[in-house]
N, C-alpha and C positions, 0 to 999 in steps of 0.2 A: 402735662401728663401726670396723674396721681401718682404719689409715692408709696411703696410697699413698706409695711410696717415692719419693725425689726422681728416681731414673732413670726409674721407670715413668712418672711424671708428665711428664717431659720427652720419652719416647718417644710418648706420646699426643699431645702438643703438636706434635712434629715430623711426626707421620702426618697429623694435621689441616691443618697448613699445606701438606702436599703434595698434598692432595685438592683437585681444582678445584671451585669452588661450581657448583651446578647452572645450566644456562644458563637464562636468561629467555626465555620464549616471546615472540618478536617477531612483527611483522606479517609480515616476511619469511618466517619459519618458517611461519606460517599458510598462506601462499601456497604454499611448497614441499609442505605435507602435503595440502592440499586441491585441488591439481591446477593448472590454469592461472592465471597471475597474474590478480588482481583489482585494480580501484581502490581506494583508501582509503575512498571513499565507499560502495563496495558491501560491503566488510568491515564498516564502521561499521554499516551498516543491517542487514545479515544476522545481526551478532552481538547484535541487541537493542537497539541505541543509537539507535533511531529518532528520539528526542527531540532529537537533535543534528543531524539532517539538516537542510540549507538549502533544500531544493526536492524536489517529487515526482520530479525526474530522478534522485534517488539511490535509487529505489526499483525493485524487479522484482515482476512478478506472472505468474500462468500464465493463458493466455488459455483460451477455451472448448473449444479443441482440445488443450490440454494442454502448449502450446508456452510457455516462459519469455520474458517479454517485459520489456525494459528500458524504463521510462517515459521515458528520456531521448529516445526517438523523438518525444515530443511537445514537445520544445523550440521555442520560438518560436510555439506556438499557445495560443490560449485554449481551455480545456477545461471540459466539465461532467463531474463525477464523480458518479455516482448509484448508489445500492443498489436493486436492482430484484427484483420477485417476479411469478410468473406468475398468482397467484391472489388477487390484492388488489383491493380496490374502486377502487384508483388505477391499476390495470394498464393497461386500454385506453386510456384518455385520455392517460396519460403515454407509452405507446409511440407512439401515433398522433402526438402532437404532437413527440416527440423525432425520429421520422422525418422529418417534415416540416422541422424546425429544421436537420437535418442536411443534407438535400437542398438547402435554401435557402442555408445559410450555409458549408458545408464548402469549397467552392471559392471562394465570394465573400470570406469573412472568415477562412477557415482554422480554423474550428470544428472541435473534436474532442469526442466523446462517449465516455465509458468507463463501461460499465455492469457492475455486480458483483452477481450474483445472491446471495442471501441468504435463509436459511431461519429466521433468529432471531424473526421476528415472525408469531406464530400458524400457524407451519408453512405458510406461504403461497408458499414455494418449495420444494416436495417432490421435483421432479424431479432427475434425474442430468444431466451434461453434455449427454449426447446428446439427451435430451428437451426440453432447455432450448435447445439448437441448433435443433431442429425448431421449437419454439414461436416464436424469434425470427425464423426464416425466413418463417414464415407472416405474420408481422408486416412482412415486407419491411424488416427492421433491415439497414443497411449499416454502421452505426456499430460500434466495437469492443465485444464482449461478453467477459468474462473468466469464469474458473471461479469456481464457488460458494465464498464465504468466509464467515467471521464478521466483523462490524462491531463488535461489543461484546464485552467480557470479556477475560479473559487470552489466549484464543485468537484474539483479533481480528487480521486482517492488520496489518502495521506500517504500511502505507500509511493505513489508516483510523484507526489510533491517532494517527499525525502529524496528519492533518487535524481531528480532534475536539478534539485537544489545542490545535490553532492557533485554532479557533474553537468554542466551546462552544454548545450549544442548550438547549432548555427543561429537558432532563434532564442538564444539565451536559455532561460530555464523552460521554456515551452517545448514541447514534442512538436516536430515539425511535420511529421506524417507517419503513416502505418508502418508497423515493423521496425520501429526503433529498437534497438536491442541494448540491454544492460548485461554486464557480466557481474556477478556476485561471488566472493571468494568464500573460502570455507568458514571464516568467521562472521559471515553475514554482512560484509562491507561492500558497497558499490565502487568497484575498482575500474571498470571501463563503460564507455558508451560508443555504440556503433550506429551509423547511418542506417536509414531504411534501405538504401541501395546495396548495402553490403550484405553478401549471400550468407546464409547459415554456415555454409562448409568453410567460409573465410575466416570464420571465428576460431576454428580449430587451433591455429598457431598461436592465438591469444590464450585460449582456454588452457594449452599445455603448462603455461606459466604458473597456473593455480593448482593443478592436479598434484 
């Protein structure tokens, strides 16, 4: 193997010293590249670090109209977050009782209900957003309905990964069926998880602890 001369070796070292090291990509650089400045919390969640979030207020989701909604809008409200489906055996009863709960407690107690359609259980939410919107309108739904998402697996929405990681169910972190219900307190914390078979009216005694 040929030996490098002292002069050659010195030239290489000088060149290395004169070159600037590559700049580390910081959060500031991310903001500049991705458009308008975002909060640290938004960057954290959108980059996949959902497990480090402190509340649901750090998440965003698309509503049934395709508009991006910051869940920060629910700050100070007790919320129920539920995965829904149009063709499930629980559908009619759950929608009827959620509609009544919202009508009774939205103004009086500040209750908010966030419904997330999901087709991961026996393909019981086969509709697109427009059909889902027509369906919930027929049910006289006034609470917030979001775009169809996954609640289990690698493609699960970060919010649902966060909630199931906070409180596990019969199948561990996975959602086991349609109409699994989470209660969120006024600080945006996941405080309770209720099984699909529990009726919305049965949640009132638990909600009262957080109002």
